[in-house]
N, C-alpha and C positions, 0 to 999 in steps of 0.2 A: 463446601456450602461455597455458593457464589453471594458475597452484595452487592448490588447496586443502589450508588448515590446520586441521584437524578432528577432534578425537581420537574421533568416531565415526565419519566418513565421510560424505562427501558425497553425494546421493542413496542412502542406505543405508537412514535412517530418516526417518520424517514429522513437521517440527517439531522436531527435536533441535537445541538452542540451539548453536549456532556462530557461526565467522568464517572468511569466504570470504574470499581474495584474490585479485584478478585481475591477471595481468601480461599488459600490452596492444602491441599492436604501432603502425604507423604510421597517421597518420589517414585518415577515408573520407567520404564528405561528406552529405546527408542527402535522405531523398529526393525532395524535390523539385530537386534538383541542387546547392541553397547549398551554400555552405562553411557548416560549423557547427564549432562548439566541440567537444572529444572529449578524452575521460579520457582521463587517462595512467594515475591508479591508484585505485582500485576497492576498497574493504575493506567487507563485506555483515555484521551483525551480527546474528544472528535472538536478540531478546531477550524476545519472548512467543510462543508457538506450543502444539501438542496434547500434546505430548512435550516432555520436559526429562530433564536426565545429571547426575548426581550431587547436586550440593547448589542447583541450580536447579530452578526453578518450571515446571510446566505447565499452561495452562491452554486454555480455548477462548477464542482471542483471536490477535491479532496484532499485533507491533511489531517494528520494524529499523533498528538503524542502519547509514545509508549514508554512507561517508566517500567522497568524491571529488575527490582533488587535493587535500586537506586541509582541505576542507570537510566539512560536520556537514549531516547531513538526518535528521530523526526521520520514519519511515514508519512513521504508527498509532501509537497510547500504548496496548492493551493492555484485558485486561479488568477485572480487578481493580485496586483503586488502587496497591499498592506491588509488584504484581507486579514490571512494567520496573524499576524500582528495585532490587529484591531480585534481579533476574538480570544487572543491569549490575557490580552491588559482588560479587557471586558470580564474573564472568566478567572484575572488575576494567577493567571499562570507563568512561570518565569521560565522560558526556554534557552534560558544563555546555562542549562544544563547539558543541552544538546550537542553530543561528539559528533556522532552516526546520523545520517540520514538512508533514508534508502526510498529510493521511487520505483513506482511499479511501471513506469514505461516513459515516454519522452514528450507526450501528448504538454500542451501549453495548461490545460486545467490542474495540472498535478505539479508542475515547476516553475510557473511563473514568479512565484514567491520568493526564488531561493536567493537572490540577490542581496533582495531587502532585508532578507533574515538574518544574512551571513554580515551586511553592517552593521544590524541592530546587534547582534549576537556578540559578535566580535567586541563593539565598546563595551560588553560588560565583561566579556569573558575572551581574552586572547585565544583561549584552545576550544572552543567552542566552533563546531561544522568543521572537523580536521577531517573526517572521511564522507565519501558518498558513495552509497552501494548500488549498482546497476546491474544489469542482465544483460547477456552477450548481445548483443543485437541494436544495443541501447544508439548507439550514435550512426548508423545506417542513415546514409542519405534518405528523403524521402518526395513524392513530388505528387501534384494534381495536375495529370495529361489534360483535362477539361479548363483549367486555367490558362491564361496567358502567359507564355514564357514558361520556363522552368524551373520557378524559383525553389529556391530549399524550404523544405516547410517543417523539416527537423532542427529547429531553434536550440537545440540543446547543443547541438556540434560548435555555433558560436559562441554559446555563454559557457562550454567547458571553460572555452582560453581562460575567459573571465575568469571564473571561478580557480581554476590552478596558479593564474596571479596571483593570487591573494592566500597560497598555501593552500588548496582544498586536495583531494586526494582522490582520486574517482578510479575505484576497485569494481573490474567488471567480470561476476561470477559466470562461469559455464554451468553451474550446476550446483545441488544445497548446500550451502555454507552457513556455516554459524560464526557469526560476525560478534556477539558477546556473548556469555555465558546465558543459554537458555535462548537463545533468541537466533532464530537463522531466516535467511533468504532463500527463497525455493531454486534462484534460476531461473531459466526459461524452460518453460512449462510442455512436460507432452502431451502433442495433441490427440487424446486417444478417440475421446467423442466429436462429433462433428460441430462443434459451437462457436459459432462466426458471429461475436457481438461484438462488431467494428465494421471502420467504412470501410465499402469495397472498392471505393474511388479512388482511394491512397494508393500509391506504388512505391516501392520499396526495393533497392539497389542490391542481392545478392549475386555474388560471385560475376559481377558486371552485367546480370540480366533485370530489368524490371518487374518486376511482378506484384500480385495483388498484397499487398501490405496487412499481414497477419499478426502485426504486432509481436514479432519473434522474442522480442524482449518482456513481453509483460510475464512479471511475479508479481509473489505476496511475499508477507511477512509473516511469521511463525512463532509464537512464544510456547514454549515447551512448558507445559505446568502438569503436576499428577492428577487433575482433572481432564486432560485434553488437550490441544491444540487449541492456544487465541490465534486466528488467523485473519489477517488485515488483507485487502485488496485491492488495487487501485478505480479501477473499470471493470476488471474479469475478462480483458479482452481476449485472455486465453481461452475462459470456459470456468465458472466459477467451479463445476463440477470435476472437470482435468485438473485443475488446479489442487484441490482439496484429497484429491485421490492419489495424486503424486506426495502432498503433505503426508499423510497415512503408509506411503509405501516409502519413502524416503526419510523421513525425520519422527516421525513420532507416530506407531500404531495406534489410535486410537481413537474413540468417537471425538467427533468437533466440540470444542467447550464452548464456541463464540467464533461466531466467523462477524465481520467488520466492514464493511466500507462499500464503493461503487461494483454494481453486477451487468451494469450497461442493459438491462434488461426492461427500458421503458418502452421501446417500442415492438416485442417478442408478442408474437399471437397466443393463442389460449393452449396451442399446444405445447409449445417452446415451453410457456409456464411450467405448464402441468410436469412435462419432462423434468425442468427441473428440480421442481417441487420434490419429484419422487424419490429423483437419485438425493437429494441433498437430505431428505428425511433417513433413505438407506444408509447414508452415510453417517447419518447420528449426530446432526446440529443441531445442539443443545439452545443453543441461541443464537438470533438474529438479527444484524441490524443493518440491515439493506441499505443503499444511497442511489446513486441513477446505476 
């Protein structure tokens, strides 16, 4: 059974800030048949999204606090420096429990809040935000050839230095990895299907060549539960279908209990939307909270 506690209602609005509580059943096994840690309780609080309610602030971005059996993970950090901190205060959410941060990709609307969050959380808990998990390719150089000059567009390259100077460890994952009991990052996602939900003008430097930036580091966070994975994605630049199929193939072979986050389908045509909806139905997505 899933119990939803929301002042606006789960699934009714895209990006409304709320907390979802998941009541879980007995354990399952992972996709490869091996025993795996399974979350007994999960709470997901959306702290940054397109829409907001009451005194909270909406923005083009994403961030969520994921509490798994009493441990705290921050998934993405929002677009503007203080959005996550403001909304956490309004929602009476204490973020000082966060030890691990998972970043879905390098874009500013998912990373700008990192430094203000670190300062605020460390003032309350010196052990907060000790590790940041990213997928391979996160720190590759980027540029927009149409712009004047070759300014570096990946601001995380510079921000990494400032964060590491304050004792933050970056962990770069080449594949699916369990970062806390029952909590996995997908690592880079295999692009089985031709889902291109990204800015095709951006270029990334790979092996010395500037190529179309397909956001190779785009990853998701997966919580293994008896009712199936709870999956968070930031923008879905790898494609939501590609990501969910990888989750089922490598982390937990089960229908998807909940899919939450951005899918970057705001400009998609009817054919793309229909194809995506059909595949999500086939995959077995039980609950959906879709953002930008």
